[in-house]
N, CA, C and O atoms as a printed pandas DataFrame, in Angstrom:
     atom_number atom_name residue_name chain_id  residue_number  x_coord  y_coord  z_coord
0              1         N          MET        A               1  -24.170  -11.361  -17.980
1              2        CA          MET        A               1  -23.043  -11.960  -18.680
2              3         C          MET        A               1  -23.560  -12.946  -19.723
3              4         O          MET        A               1  -24.412  -13.782  -19.419
4              5         N          ALA        A               2  -23.056  -12.856  -20.937
5              6        CA          ALA        A               2  -23.485  -13.754  -22.009
6              7         C          ALA        A               2  -22.974  -15.164  -21.740
7              8         O          ALA        A               2  -21.839  -15.371  -21.312
8              9         N          ARG        A               3  -23.853  -16.121  -22.007
9             10        CA          ARG        A               3  -23.463  -17.531  -21.873
10            11         C          ARG        A               3  -23.123  -18.039  -23.266
11            12         O          ARG        A               3  -23.951  -17.997  -24.176
12            13         N          GLU        A               4  -21.894  -18.520  -23.419
13            14        CA          GLU        A               4  -21.450  -19.058  -24.697
14            15         C          GLU        A               4  -21.319  -20.559  -24.612
15            16         O          GLU        A               4  -20.880  -21.108  -23.602
16            17         N          MET        A               5  -21.709  -21.218  -25.696
17            18        CA          MET        A               5  -21.536  -22.659  -25.778
18            19         C          MET        A               5  -20.819  -22.979  -27.080
19            20         O          MET        A               5  -20.765  -22.155  -27.992
20            21         N          ARG        A               6  -20.274  -24.179  -27.156
21            22        CA          ARG        A               6  -19.594  -24.635  -28.362
22            23         C          ARG        A               6  -20.397  -25.781  -28.957
23            24         O          ARG        A               6  -20.876  -26.663  -28.244
24            25         N          ILE        A               7  -20.534  -25.752  -30.282
25            26        CA          ILE        A               7  -21.191  -26.820  -31.038
26            27         C          ILE        A               7  -20.087  -27.510  -31.822
27            28         O          ILE        A               7  -19.389  -26.867  -32.606
28            29         N          VAL        A               8  -19.921  -28.820  -31.617
29            30        CA          VAL        A               8  -18.846  -29.561  -32.269
30            31         C          VAL        A               8  -19.427  -30.786  -32.964
31            32         O          VAL        A               8  -20.076  -31.619  -32.331
32            33         N          THR        A               9  -19.190  -30.890  -34.273
33            34        CA          THR        A               9  -19.584  -32.073  -35.028
34            35         C          THR        A               9  -18.624  -32.247  -36.187
35            36         O          THR        A               9  -18.456  -31.332  -36.993
36            37         N          GLY        A              10  -17.989  -33.414  -36.284
37            38        CA          GLY        A              10  -17.015  -33.648  -37.344
38            39         C          GLY        A              10  -15.943  -32.571  -37.306
39            40         O          GLY        A              10  -15.320  -32.349  -36.268
40            41         N          LYS        A              11  -15.726  -31.906  -38.426
41            42        CA          LYS        A              11  -14.720  -30.848  -38.499
42            43         C          LYS        A              11  -15.313  -29.474  -38.236
43            44         O          LYS        A              11  -14.599  -28.472  -38.303
44            45         N          VAL        A              12  -16.607  -29.407  -37.939
45            46        CA          VAL        A              12  -17.279  -28.135  -37.687
46            47         C          VAL        A              12  -17.243  -27.833  -36.196
47            48         O          VAL        A              12  -17.591  -28.677  -35.370
48            49         N          GLN        A              13  -16.818  -26.622  -35.864
49            50        CA          GLN        A              13  -16.803  -26.174  -34.478
50            51         C          GLN        A              13  -17.182  -24.690  -34.471
51            52         O          GLN        A              13  -16.472  -23.855  -35.030
52            53         N          ARG        A              14  -18.304  -24.380  -33.834
53            54        CA          ARG        A              14  -18.780  -22.999  -33.791
54            55         C          ARG        A              14  -19.227  -22.654  -32.382
55            56         O          ARG        A              14  -19.684  -23.513  -31.627
56            57         N          LYS        A              15  -19.084  -21.382  -32.045
57            58        CA          LYS        A              15  -19.621  -20.873  -30.786
58            59         C          LYS        A              15  -21.034  -20.378  -31.033
59            60         O          LYS        A              15  -21.388  -19.967  -32.139
60            61         N          ALA        A              16  -21.826  -20.428  -29.985
61            62        CA          ALA        A              16  -23.170  -19.852  -30.024
62            63         C          ALA        A              16  -23.371  -19.089  -28.725
63            64         O          ALA        A              16  -22.867  -19.484  -27.674
64            65         N          VAL        A              17  -24.109  -17.997  -28.809
65            66        CA          VAL        A              17  -24.440  -17.195  -27.633
66            67         C          VAL        A              17  -25.905  -17.454  -27.304
67            68         O          VAL        A              17  -26.779  -17.312  -28.159
68            69         N          LEU        A              18  -26.162  -17.837  -26.051
69            70        CA          LEU        A              18  -27.522  -18.116  -25.602
70            71         C          LEU        A              18  -28.225  -16.840  -25.172
71            72         O          LEU        A              18  -27.595  -15.917  -24.656
72            73         N          ASN        A              19  -29.538  -16.794  -25.389
73            74        CA          ASN        A              19  -30.330  -15.655  -24.925
74            75         C          ASN        A              19  -30.646  -15.815  -23.437
75            76         O          ASN        A              19  -30.115  -16.718  -22.791
76            77         N          SER        A              20  -31.490  -14.965  -22.893
77            78        CA          SER        A              20  -31.770  -14.973  -21.452
78            79         C          SER        A              20  -33.066  -15.702  -21.097
79            80         O          SER        A              20  -33.587  -15.519  -19.997
80            81         N          SER        A              21  -33.595  -16.522  -22.001
81            82        CA          SER        A              21  -34.859  -17.225  -21.735
82            83         C          SER        A              21  -34.692  -18.343  -20.704
83            84         O          SER        A              21  -33.582  -18.807  -20.441
84            85         N          SER        A              22  -35.806  -18.757  -20.136
85            86        CA          SER        A              22  -35.817  -19.888  -19.197
86            87         C          SER        A              22  -35.343  -21.157  -19.895
87            88         O          SER        A              22  -34.655  -21.981  -19.291
88            89         N          MET        A              23  -35.707  -21.314  -21.161
89            90        CA          MET        A              23  -35.302  -22.502  -21.918
90            91         C          MET        A              23  -33.800  -22.522  -22.132
91            92         O          MET        A              23  -33.175  -23.574  -22.000
92            93         N          ALA        A              24  -33.203  -21.371  -22.461
93            94        CA          ALA        A              24  -31.751  -21.287  -22.638
94            95         C          ALA        A              24  -31.042  -21.590  -21.317
95            96         O          ALA        A              24  -29.996  -22.238  -21.307
96            97         N          GLU        A              25  -31.601  -21.128  -20.220
97            98        CA          GLU        A              25  -31.028  -21.408  -18.897
98            99         C          GLU        A              25  -31.075  -22.903  -18.599
99           100         O          GLU        A              25  -30.107  -23.461  -18.082
100          101         N          ALA        A              26  -32.185  -23.553  -18.917
101          102        CA          ALA        A              26  -32.311  -25.004  -18.698
102          103         C          ALA        A              26  -31.286  -25.758  -19.546
103          104         O          ALA        A              26  -30.666  -26.712  -19.077
104          105         N          LEU        A              27  -31.114  -25.323  -20.798
105          106        CA          LEU        A              27  -30.114  -25.961  -21.655
106          107         C          LEU        A              27  -28.722  -25.783  -21.065
107          108         O          LEU        A              27  -27.962  -26.746  -20.959
108          109         N          TRP        A              28  -28.385  -24.557  -20.680
109          110        CA          TRP        A              28  -27.065  -24.252  -20.123
110          111         C          TRP        A              28  -26.750  -25.170  -18.939
111          112         O          TRP        A              28  -25.644  -25.699  -18.833
112          113         N          LYS        A              29  -27.720  -25.352  -18.061
113          114        CA          LYS        A              29  -27.515  -26.193  -16.875
114          115         C          LYS        A              29  -27.336  -27.666  -17.233
115          116         O          LYS        A              29  -26.756  -28.427  -16.458
116          117         N          SER        A              30  -27.838  -28.075  -18.413
117          118        CA          SER        A              30  -27.770  -29.484  -18.814
118          119         C          SER        A              30  -26.475  -29.846  -19.554
119          120         O          SER        A              30  -26.201  -31.026  -19.771
120          121         N          LEU        A              31  -25.684  -28.846  -19.940
121          122        CA          LEU        A              31  -24.480  -29.113  -20.732
122          123         C          LEU        A              31  -23.397  -29.783  -19.909
123          124         O          LEU        A              31  -23.291  -29.519  -18.711
124          125         N          PRO        A              32  -22.579  -30.654  -20.522
125          126        CA          PRO        A              32  -22.498  -30.985  -21.942
126          127         C          PRO        A              32  -23.526  -32.056  -22.340
127          128         O          PRO        A              32  -24.027  -32.807  -21.503
128          129         N          GLN        A              33  -23.817  -32.096  -23.631
129          130        CA          GLN        A              33  -24.716  -33.107  -24.190
130          131         C          GLN        A              33  -24.152  -33.597  -25.522
131          132         O          GLN        A              33  -23.563  -32.830  -26.284
132          133         N          THR        A              34  -24.342  -34.880  -25.784
133          134        CA          THR        A              34  -23.912  -35.489  -27.043
134          135         C          THR        A              34  -25.104  -36.207  -27.638
135          136         O          THR        A              34  -25.890  -36.825  -26.920
136          137         N          SER        A              35  -25.237  -36.123  -28.969
137          138        CA          SER        A              35  -26.374  -36.748  -29.633
138          139         C          SER        A              35  -25.987  -37.114  -31.061
139          140         O          SER        A              35  -24.828  -36.984  -31.456
140          141         N          SER        A              36  -26.967  -37.573  -31.828
141          142        CA          SER        A              36  -26.798  -37.957  -33.220
142          143         C          SER        A              36  -27.659  -37.030  -34.087
143          144         O          SER        A              36  -28.840  -36.828  -33.806
144          145         N          VAL        A              37  -27.066  -36.477  -35.129
145          146        CA          VAL        A              37  -27.686  -35.465  -35.976
146          147         C          VAL        A              37  -28.722  -36.040  -36.941
147          148         O          VAL        A              37  -28.567  -37.146  -37.459
148          149         N          SER        A              38  -29.771  -35.270  -37.167
149          150        CA          SER        A              38  -30.702  -35.481  -38.276
150          151         C          SER        A              38  -30.707  -34.192  -39.080
151          152         O          SER        A              38  -30.597  -33.102  -38.519
152          153         N          ARG        A              39  -30.839  -34.320  -40.420
153          154        CA          ARG        A              39  -30.912  -33.154  -41.294
154          155         C          ARG        A              39  -32.325  -33.018  -41.829
155          156         O          ARG        A              39  -32.995  -34.014  -42.099
156          157         N          TRP        A              40  -32.779  -31.769  -41.981
157          158        CA          TRP        A              40  -34.073  -31.470  -42.583
158          159         C          TRP        A              40  -33.866  -30.211  -43.407
159          160         O          TRP        A              40  -34.002  -29.099  -42.897
160          161         N          GLY        A              41  -33.537  -30.386  -44.675
161          162        CA          GLY        A              41  -33.146  -29.250  -45.487
162          163         C          GLY        A              41  -31.871  -28.661  -44.904
163          164         O          GLY        A              41  -30.939  -29.397  -44.581
164          165         N          ASP        A              42  -31.823  -27.347  -44.767
165          166        CA          ASP        A              42  -30.665  -26.691  -44.156
166          167         C          ASP        A              42  -30.921  -26.419  -42.674
167          168         O          ASP        A              42  -30.752  -25.305  -42.178
168          169         N          GLU        A              43  -31.328  -27.473  -42.002
169          170        CA          GLU        A              43  -31.501  -27.465  -40.545
170          171         C          GLU        A              43  -30.903  -28.755  -40.017
171          172         O          GLU        A              43  -31.082  -29.828  -40.591
172          173         N          ILE        A              44  -30.190  -28.624  -38.912
173          174        CA          ILE        A              44  -29.710  -29.780  -38.161
174          175         C          ILE        A              44  -30.547  -29.815  -36.891
175          176         O          ILE        A              44  -30.770  -28.782  -36.261
176          177         N          TYR        A              45  -31.006  -30.996  -36.518
177          178        CA          TYR        A              45  -31.710  -31.130  -35.240
178          179         C          TYR        A              45  -31.342  -32.453  -34.598
179          180         O          TYR        A              45  -30.975  -33.409  -35.281
180          181         N          PHE        A              46  -31.446  -32.501  -33.269
181          182        CA          PHE        A              46  -31.105  -33.709  -32.535
182          183         C          PHE        A              46  -31.722  -33.643  -31.146
183          184         O          PHE        A              46  -31.885  -32.567  -30.572
184          185         N          THR        A              47  -32.055  -34.797  -30.627
185          186        CA          THR        A              47  -32.683  -34.898  -29.318
186          187         C          THR        A              47  -31.704  -34.505  -28.227
187          188         O          THR        A              47  -30.532  -34.879  -28.258
188          189         N          ILE        A              48  -32.205  -33.740  -27.257
189          190        CA          ILE        A              48  -31.407  -33.384  -26.087
190          191         C          ILE        A              48  -32.200  -33.727  -24.828
191          192         O          ILE        A              48  -33.427  -33.821  -24.853
192          193         N          SER        A              49  -31.478  -33.909  -23.740
193          194        CA          SER        A              49  -32.105  -34.219  -22.457
194          195         C          SER        A              49  -32.231  -32.937  -21.647
195          196         O          SER        A              49  -31.316  -32.550  -20.920
196          197         N          VAL        A              50  -33.376  -32.289  -21.783
197          198        CA          VAL        A              50  -33.652  -31.065  -21.033
198          199         C          VAL        A              50  -35.164  -30.914  -20.954
199          200         O          VAL        A              50  -35.882  -31.219  -21.906
200          201         N          GLU        A              51  -35.627  -30.448  -19.826
201          202        CA          GLU        A              51  -37.062  -30.231  -19.656
202          203         C          GLU        A              51  -37.472  -28.929  -20.328
203          204         O          GLU        A              51  -36.820  -27.905  -20.127
204          205         N          PRO        A              52  -38.536  -28.948  -21.119
205          206        CA          PRO        A              52  -38.995  -27.714  -21.774
206          207         C          PRO        A              52  -39.292  -26.612  -20.756
207          208         O          PRO        A              52  -39.835  -26.860  -19.680
208          209         N          ALA        A              53  -38.919  -25.390  -21.131
209          210        CA          ALA        A              53  -39.172  -24.210  -20.290
210          211         C          ALA        A              53  -39.614  -23.072  -21.209
211          212         O          ALA        A              53  -39.710  -23.249  -22.423
212          213         N          GLY        A              54  -39.875  -21.933  -20.639
213          214        CA          GLY        A              54  -40.415  -20.816  -21.404
214          215         C          GLY        A              54  -39.412  -20.079  -22.264
215          216         O          GLY        A              54  -38.198  -20.194  -22.094
216          217         N          GLY        A              55  -39.965  -19.318  -23.194
217          218        CA          GLY        A              55  -39.158  -18.493  -24.079
218          219         C          GLY        A              55  -39.978  -18.088  -25.285
219          220         O          GLY        A              55  -41.066  -18.616  -25.517
220          221         N          GLU        A              56  -39.449  -17.145  -26.054
221          222        CA          GLU        A              56  -40.122  -16.667  -27.263
222          223         C          GLU        A              56  -40.224  -17.804  -28.275
223          224         O          GLU        A              56  -39.253  -18.521  -28.518
224          225         N          LYS        A              57  -41.413  -17.962  -28.862
225          226        CA          LYS        A              57  -41.620  -18.994  -29.881
226          227         C          LYS        A              57  -41.784  -18.348  -31.246
227          228         O          LYS        A              57  -42.414  -17.299  -31.389
228          229         N          LYS        A              58  -41.197  -19.007  -32.257
229          230        CA          LYS        A              58  -41.300  -18.534  -33.642
230          231         C          LYS        A              58  -41.430  -19.729  -34.573
231          232         O          LYS        A              58  -40.983  -20.831  -34.253
232          233         N          GLU        A              59  -42.050  -19.501  -35.731
233          234        CA          GLU        A              59  -42.064  -20.508  -36.787
234          235         C          GLU        A              59  -41.104  -20.127  -37.899
235          236         O          GLU        A              59  -40.447  -20.994  -38.476
236          237         N          VAL        A              60  -41.014  -18.832  -38.209
237          238        CA          VAL        A              60  -40.057  -18.352  -39.198
238          239         C          VAL        A              60  -38.876  -17.765  -38.425
239          240         O          VAL        A              60  -39.032  -16.848  -37.619
240          241         N          VAL        A              61  -37.690  -18.318  -38.695
241          242        CA          VAL        A              61  -36.487  -17.942  -37.957
242          243         C          VAL        A              61  -35.462  -17.346  -38.920
243          244         O          VAL        A              61  -35.711  -17.238  -40.121
244          245         N          GLU        A              62  -34.321  -16.967  -38.383
245          246        CA          GLU        A              62  -33.254  -16.387  -39.191
246          247         C          GLU        A              62  -32.079  -17.336  -39.286
247          248         O          GLU        A              62  -31.904  -18.219  -38.446
248          249         N          LYS        A              63  -31.277  -17.145  -40.319
249          250        CA          LYS        A              63  -30.063  -17.945  -40.498
250          251         C          LYS        A              63  -29.179  -17.778  -39.256
251          252         O          LYS        A              63  -28.918  -16.660  -38.811
252          253         N          GLY        A              64  -28.729  -18.898  -38.713
253          254        CA          GLY        A              64  -27.867  -18.873  -37.533
254          255         C          GLY        A              64  -28.610  -19.012  -36.221
255          256         O          GLY        A              64  -27.983  -19.163  -35.173
256          257         N          ASP        A              65  -29.939  -18.965  -36.256
257          258        CA          ASP        A              65  -30.702  -19.132  -35.011
258          259         C          ASP        A              65  -30.573  -20.560  -34.497
259          260         O          ASP        A              65  -30.499  -21.517  -35.268
260          261         N          ILE        A              66  -30.548  -20.673  -33.179
261          262        CA          ILE        A              66  -30.641  -21.977  -32.520
262          263         C          ILE        A              66  -31.909  -21.955  -31.684
263          264         O          ILE        A              66  -32.289  -20.919  -31.138
264          265         N          ALA        A              67  -32.562  -23.113  -31.592
265          266        CA          ALA        A              67  -33.867  -23.161  -30.943
266          267         C          ALA        A              67  -34.133  -24.566  -30.408
267          268         O          ALA        A              67  -33.426  -25.522  -30.728
268          269         N          PHE        A              68  -35.184  -24.660  -29.579
269          270        CA          PHE        A              68  -35.647  -25.942  -29.048
270          271         C          PHE        A              68  -36.993  -26.244  -29.683
271          272         O          PHE        A              68  -37.897  -25.409  -29.666
272          273         N          TRP        A              69  -37.123  -27.445  -30.246
273          274        CA          TRP        A              69  -38.365  -27.887  -30.874
274          275         C          TRP        A              69  -39.087  -28.815  -29.906
275          276         O          TRP        A              69  -38.716  -29.983  -29.789
276          277         N          PRO        A              70  -40.122  -28.316  -29.201
277          278        CA          PRO        A              70  -40.784  -29.112  -28.153
278          279         C          PRO        A              70  -41.319  -30.481  -28.596
279          280         O          PRO        A              70  -41.113  -31.449  -27.865
280          281         N          PRO        A              71  -41.999  -30.624  -29.758
281          282        CA          PRO        A              71  -42.535  -31.953  -30.096
282          283         C          PRO        A              71  -41.471  -33.049  -30.184
283          284         O          PRO        A              71  -41.747  -34.204  -29.860
284          285         N          GLY        A              72  -40.269  -32.700  -30.614
285          286        CA          GLY        A              72  -39.209  -33.694  -30.750
286          287         C          GLY        A              72  -38.175  -33.637  -29.644
287          288         O          GLY        A              72  -37.196  -34.383  -29.671
288          289         N          LYS        A              73  -38.383  -32.748  -28.656
289          290        CA          LYS        A              73  -37.382  -32.511  -27.600
290          291         C          LYS        A              73  -36.007  -32.350  -28.237
291          292         O          LYS        A              73  -35.028  -32.974  -27.826
292          293         N          ALA        A              74  -35.965  -31.489  -29.255
293          294        CA          ALA        A              74  -34.764  -31.382  -30.073
294          295         C          ALA        A              74  -34.176  -29.981  -30.101
295          296         O          ALA        A              74  -34.890  -28.979  -30.055
296          297         N          PHE        A              75  -32.851  -29.945  -30.178
297          298        CA          PHE        A              75  -32.071  -28.727  -30.390
298          299         C          PHE        A              75  -31.958  -28.553  -31.895
299          300         O          PHE        A              75  -31.656  -29.510  -32.609
300          301         N          CYS        A              76  -32.198  -27.339  -32.387
301          302        CA          CYS        A              76  -32.187  -27.070  -33.829
302          303         C          CYS        A              76  -31.174  -25.975  -34.156
303          304         O          CYS        A              76  -31.036  -24.987  -33.436
304          305         N          ILE        A              77  -30.473  -26.188  -35.269
305          306        CA          ILE        A              77  -29.573  -25.178  -35.820
306          307         C          ILE        A              77  -30.083  -24.873  -37.222
307          308         O          ILE        A              77  -30.119  -25.755  -38.080
308          309         N          PHE        A              78  -30.474  -23.632  -37.454
309          310        CA          PHE        A              78  -31.025  -23.231  -38.746
310          311         C          PHE        A              78  -29.964  -22.490  -39.550
311          312         O          PHE        A              78  -29.421  -21.484  -39.093
312          313         N          PHE        A              79  -29.665  -22.997  -40.770
313          314        CA          PHE        A              79  -28.653  -22.331  -41.598
314          315         C          PHE        A              79  -29.109  -22.150  -43.040
315          316         O          PHE        A              79  -28.294  -21.848  -43.912
316          317         N          GLY        A              80  -30.400  -22.330  -43.301
317          318        CA          GLY        A              80  -30.956  -22.104  -44.628
318          319         C          GLY        A              80  -32.371  -22.641  -44.695
319          320         O          GLY        A              80  -32.917  -23.082  -43.683
320          321         N          PRO        A              81  -32.974  -22.609  -45.878
321          322        CA          PRO        A              81  -34.359  -23.053  -46.027
322          323         C          PRO        A              81  -34.577  -24.519  -45.644
323          324         O          PRO        A              81  -33.684  -25.355  -45.782
324          325         N          THR        A              82  -35.771  -24.802  -45.165
325          326        CA          THR        A              82  -36.195  -26.155  -44.812
326          327         C          THR        A              82  -37.283  -26.580  -45.805
327          328         O          THR        A              82  -37.742  -25.760  -46.599
328          329         N          PRO        A              83  -37.700  -27.853  -45.770
329          330        CA          PRO        A              83  -38.784  -28.280  -46.663
330          331         C          PRO        A              83  -40.098  -27.502  -46.468
331          332         O          PRO        A              83  -40.932  -27.491  -47.373
332          333         N          MET        A              84  -40.298  -26.857  -45.318
333          334        CA          MET        A              84  -41.507  -26.072  -45.052
334          335         C          MET        A              84  -41.381  -24.620  -45.515
335          336         O          MET        A              84  -42.373  -23.891  -45.539
336          337         N          SER        A              85  -40.179  -24.197  -45.880
337          338        CA          SER        A              85  -39.939  -22.807  -46.267
338          339         C          SER        A              85  -40.675  -22.439  -47.542
339          340         O          SER        A              85  -40.881  -23.266  -48.431
340          341         N          GLN        A              86  -41.064  -21.179  -47.606
341          342        CA          GLN        A              86  -41.631  -20.615  -48.820
342          343         C          GLN        A              86  -40.636  -19.567  -49.297
343          344         O          GLN        A              86  -40.380  -18.581  -48.605
344          345         N          GLY        A              87  -40.078  -19.787  -50.483
345          346        CA          GLY        A              87  -39.053  -18.880  -50.976
346          347         C          GLY        A              87  -37.781  -19.023  -50.146
347          348         O          GLY        A              87  -37.340  -20.135  -49.853
348          349         N          GLU        A              88  -37.203  -17.898  -49.775
349          350        CA          GLU        A              88  -35.935  -17.902  -49.047
350          351         C          GLU        A              88  -36.106  -17.880  -47.525
351          352         O          GLU        A              88  -35.117  -17.880  -46.792
352          353         N          GLU        A              89  -37.363  -17.860  -47.044
353          354        CA          GLU        A              89  -37.551  -17.848  -45.594
354          355         C          GLU        A              89  -37.026  -19.149  -44.984
355          356         O          GLU        A              89  -36.833  -20.141  -45.689
356          357         N          ILE        A              90  -36.802  -19.136  -43.693
357          358        CA          ILE        A              90  -36.387  -20.325  -42.961
358          359         C          ILE        A              90  -37.520  -20.635  -41.985
359          360         O          ILE        A              90  -37.750  -19.897  -41.027
360          361         N          ARG        A              91  -38.223  -21.737  -42.244
361          362        CA          ARG        A              91  -39.417  -22.075  -41.460
362          363         C          ARG        A              91  -39.228  -23.406  -40.746
363          364         O          ARG        A              91  -38.859  -24.411  -41.353
364          365         N          ALA        A              92  -39.491  -23.389  -39.438
365          366        CA          ALA        A              92  -39.454  -24.617  -38.635
366          367         C          ALA        A              92  -40.702  -25.452  -38.922
367          368         O          ALA        A              92  -41.681  -24.940  -39.465
368          369         N          ALA        A              93  -40.669  -26.727  -38.560
369          370        CA          ALA        A              93  -41.811  -27.628  -38.773
370          371         C          ALA        A              93  -43.026  -27.169  -37.974
371          372         O          ALA        A              93  -44.163  -27.321  -38.420
372          373         N          SER        A              94  -42.784  -26.615  -36.805
373          374        CA          SER        A              94  -43.806  -26.028  -35.940
374          375         C          SER        A              94  -43.074  -25.052  -35.024
375          376         O          SER        A              94  -41.843  -25.025  -35.036
376          377         N          PRO        A              95  -43.787  -24.247  -34.227
377          378        CA          PRO        A              95  -43.094  -23.240  -33.419
378          379         C          PRO        A              95  -41.968  -23.813  -32.555
379          380         O          PRO        A              95  -42.104  -24.867  -31.933
380          381         N          VAL        A              96  -40.855  -23.082  -32.541
381          382        CA          VAL        A              96  -39.680  -23.446  -31.748
382          383         C          VAL        A              96  -39.417  -22.359  -30.708
383          384         O          VAL        A              96  -39.775  -21.198  -30.906
384          385         N          VAL        A              97  -38.791  -22.745  -29.607
385          386        CA          VAL        A              97  -38.418  -21.801  -28.550
386          387         C          VAL        A              97  -37.010  -21.301  -28.865
387          388         O          VAL        A              97  -36.065  -22.086  -28.936
388          389         N          MET        A              98  -36.881  -20.005  -29.051
389          390        CA          MET        A              98  -35.600  -19.412  -29.426
390          391         C          MET        A              98  -34.590  -19.520  -28.283
391          392         O          MET        A              98  -34.907  -19.238  -27.127
392          393         N          LEU        A              99  -33.358  -19.938  -28.633
393          394        CA          LEU        A              99  -32.299  -20.122  -27.635
394          395         C          LEU        A              99  -31.138  -19.162  -27.818
395          396         O          LEU        A              99  -30.463  -18.824  -26.845
396          397         N          GLY        A             100  -30.888  -18.713  -29.041
397          398        CA          GLY        A             100  -29.750  -17.831  -29.273
398          399         C          GLY        A             100  -29.305  -17.878  -30.715
399          400         O          GLY        A             100  -30.109  -18.110  -31.618
400          401         N          LYS        A             101  -27.997  -17.654  -30.932
401          402        CA          LYS        A             101  -27.476  -17.473  -32.288
402          403         C          LYS        A             101  -26.078  -18.070  -32.398
403          404         O          LYS        A             101  -25.251  -17.919  -31.499
404          405         N          VAL        A             102  -25.825  -18.753  -33.522
405          406        CA          VAL        A             102  -24.491  -19.268  -33.837
406          407         C          VAL        A             102  -23.639  -18.104  -34.327
407          408         O          VAL        A             102  -24.125  -17.228  -35.043
408          409         N          GLN        A             103  -22.371  -18.099  -33.940
409          410        CA          GLN        A             103  -21.428  -17.072  -34.355
410          411         C          GLN        A             103  -20.596  -17.578  -35.532
411          412         O          GLN        A             103  -20.242  -18.757  -35.576
412          413         N          GLY        A             104  -20.286  -16.715  -36.469
413          414        CA          GLY        A             104  -19.405  -17.077  -37.575
414          415         C          GLY        A             104  -20.141  -17.713  -38.740
415          416         O          GLY        A             104  -21.371  -17.721  -38.791
416          417         N          SER        A             105  -19.364  -18.246  -39.677
417          418        CA          SER        A             105  -19.891  -18.833  -40.906
418          419         C          SER        A             105  -20.728  -20.080  -40.621
419          420         O          SER        A             105  -20.416  -20.869  -39.729
420          421         N          LEU        A             106  -21.789  -20.233  -41.395
421          422        CA          LEU        A             106  -22.670  -21.390  -41.243
422          423         C          LEU        A             106  -22.487  -22.404  -42.369
423          424         O          LEU        A             106  -23.057  -23.494  -42.309
424          425         N          GLU        A             107  -21.707  -22.068  -43.389
425          426        CA          GLU        A             107  -21.547  -22.912  -44.573
426          427         C          GLU        A             107  -21.072  -24.325  -44.237
427          428         O          GLU        A             107  -21.499  -25.286  -44.877
428          429         N          GLU        A             108  -20.200  -24.462  -43.247
429          430        CA          GLU        A             108  -19.656  -25.777  -42.897
430          431         C          GLU        A             108  -20.737  -26.742  -42.427
431          432         O          GLU        A             108  -20.574  -27.956  -42.551
432          433         N          PHE        A             109  -21.843  -26.218  -41.887
433          434        CA          PHE        A             109  -22.914  -27.101  -41.422
434          435         C          PHE        A             109  -23.535  -27.897  -42.573
435          436         O          PHE        A             109  -24.150  -28.938  -42.343
436          437         N          LYS        A             110  -23.377  -27.414  -43.807
437          438        CA          LYS        A             110  -23.928  -28.128  -44.968
438          439         C          LYS        A             110  -23.234  -29.470  -45.187
439          440         O          LYS        A             110  -23.769  -30.332  -45.884
440          441         N          LYS        A             111  -22.054  -29.660  -44.602
441          442        CA          LYS        A             111  -21.308  -30.919  -44.730
442          443         C          LYS        A             111  -21.746  -31.966  -43.704
443          444         O          LYS        A             111  -21.396  -33.139  -43.829
444          445         N          VAL        A             112  -22.499  -31.553  -42.708
445          446        CA          VAL        A             112  -22.937  -32.469  -41.646
446          447         C          VAL        A             112  -24.035  -33.385  -42.193
447          448         O          VAL        A             112  -24.963  -32.931  -42.862
448          449         N          GLN        A             113  -23.914  -34.667  -41.900
449          450        CA          GLN        A             113  -24.834  -35.673  -42.426
450          451         C          GLN        A             113  -25.655  -36.335  -41.318
451          452         O          GLN        A             113  -25.279  -36.308  -40.146
452          453         N          ASP        A             114  -26.781  -36.926  -41.714
453          454        CA          ASP        A             114  -27.584  -37.719  -40.774
454          455         C          ASP        A             114  -26.683  -38.727  -40.076
455          456         O          ASP        A             114  -25.861  -39.386  -40.712
456          457         N          GLY        A             115  -26.846  -38.841  -38.769
457          458        CA          GLY        A             115  -26.105  -39.831  -37.998
458          459         C          GLY        A             115  -24.784  -39.348  -37.442
459          460         O          GLY        A             115  -24.212  -40.014  -36.579
460          461         N          ASP        A             116  -24.268  -38.196  -37.909
461          462        CA          ASP        A             116  -23.020  -37.664  -37.358
462          463         C          ASP        A             116  -23.212  -37.359  -35.874
463          464         O          ASP        A             116  -24.287  -36.935  -35.449
464          465         N          GLU        A             117  -22.162  -37.578  -35.099
465          466        CA          GLU        A             117  -22.222  -37.234  -33.675
466          467         C          GLU        A             117  -22.055  -35.727  -33.509
467          468         O          GLU        A             117  -21.292  -35.093  -34.239
468          469         N          ILE        A             118  -22.770  -35.166  -32.548
469          470        CA          ILE        A             118  -22.674  -33.737  -32.257
470          471         C          ILE        A             118  -22.597  -33.552  -30.748
471          472         O          ILE        A             118  -23.199  -34.304  -29.981
472          473         N          ARG        A             119  -21.848  -32.541  -30.341
473          474        CA          ARG        A             119  -21.677  -32.276  -28.916
474          475         C          ARG        A             119  -21.918  -30.795  -28.648
475          476         O          ARG        A             119  -21.459  -29.932  -29.396
476          477         N          LEU        A             120  -22.638  -30.519  -27.577
477          478        CA          LEU        A             120  -22.854  -29.159  -27.077
478          479         C          LEU        A             120  -22.130  -29.058  -25.757
479          480         O          LEU        A             120  -22.291  -29.923  -24.895
480          481         N          GLU        A             121  -21.324  -28.003  -25.579
481          482        CA          GLU        A             121  -20.561  -27.867  -24.336
482          483         C          GLU        A             121  -20.411  -26.393  -23.972
483          484         O          GLU        A             121  -20.492  -25.513  -24.829
484          485         N          LYS        A             122  -20.194  -26.146  -22.701
485          486        CA          LYS        A             122  -19.958  -24.776  -22.250
486          487         C          LYS        A             122  -18.584  -24.317  -22.710
487          488         O          LYS        A             122  -17.652  -25.116  -22.805
488          489         N          VAL        A             123  -18.463  -23.010  -22.998
489          490        CA          VAL        A             123  -17.164  -22.437  -23.387
490          491         C          VAL        A             123  -16.477  -21.967  -22.131
491          492         O          VAL        A             123  -15.364  -21.446  -22.194
C-alpha cells in the first residue's frame, strides 16, 4: 500500500507518495513534523527529526523528487535547478537518500521563502 503524506507551507499544499525504502519508513513513523524552510535555488530543505536509514542515493535528481540529505539531517523538495546544477539538471549538494515524489504542480513552491513554516503530515 502506498504511503501518502501532505506537505503544507503557506498557501502551498501538495501530496507526496513515499517509496519503500528504510529511510521513507523511518520518516513515515516520525510524522507529523514541523520545521522552518531554507531555499537553495529551486530546492526547499529543512531539518527533520529522524534517524538516517538506508535507501537509494543520488546526486542528480528529478523535478518533484523528495529526499533526505544526511549531512544536514534535512528533508529536501527538488523543483528545479540548484546552485550546483549544470545546465537544466537538478543536482543536490551531495548524495541524498530518495524518499519519493511530490504529486501535482511544483510551481507554487517557488513562492516559498526562507524562514516559512512547513509541516509534513500523514494523509
